[in-house]
N, C-alpha and C positions, 0 to 999 in steps of 0.2 A: 511235831508230835502233839497230838491233843489230850492224851490220856495213858495211864499207866498200862493199858492193854497193848496200846500201840507201841509203847517203848520195849515192853516183854517180847513183842512179836520181832522188831527190829534187832534186838539182841539175840533172839534165836536165830534169825537170817545170818547176822554176822557170825555167830558160833559155827553154825554150818558150813558157812564160807571158808573158815579158816580151818576146818576139819577137826574140831574139838569135841569132845564128849561132855555132856552136862556133868559128869564126875570131875573131869578135870578143871572146869571152870568153877565148880561149886567148892571144890576143895581150894583152889587158889583164893578163893574170896571168904573161908571159913564158914561155909553154909553147907546144907545138905543138898543132894541132888534132887530131892524130892521139893525143896523149897524153890529152887532154881526152875524145876520143871513147872511148878505152879504159877510162878512168875511170868515165864515164856509163854503159857498157855492162857494167861488172864484170869487165873482162878486164886490168885493170892491177893487177898483184900487190902494188904498194907504192907509196905516195904520201906525202910528207912531211905533217904536221900543219899546218906553216906553209902549204904550199900549199893544203890543203882550206880552212883560214880564208881565205886571201885569195880563192878563188874564191867562197867563202860572201859575204865582204864585197861582191864585185863584184855578187852576184845580191840584195844586200839581205838576205842571211840571218845567222844566226850559230849557233855550235855551243854546245851548252850541257851540263854534266855534271850525271847525276841518280844517285841510289841505285839500284844495280841488284840490292839484297838480294832482290827478288822473283823474280829468275830463279836457277835452281840453277847452281852453279859446275861446272867439268867434273869436278872429283874427286866430287862429290855425285852427278852422273849415272854415273860409273863405278861408284860403291859401290852405287847403286841397282841397276844393272844385273847386279851381280855377286850380288845378295841374291835 
């Protein structure tokens, strides 16, 4: 996954697959249903990593870290555009 919007979309899909409501997941994670909805829809500008991890755990998912070397850095993209 490359950004927070994609994570929110994946959590939405998993929640639906499990047949859980936003209220159930939000309540289990000490957040409002509106906050969870905004997160799932890519409308939440910031959410803490611990909160993301607890939502993932509630849905039987986990976050992983992988080498991003295959993707260009922002500086590489800027340099490429300038050339």
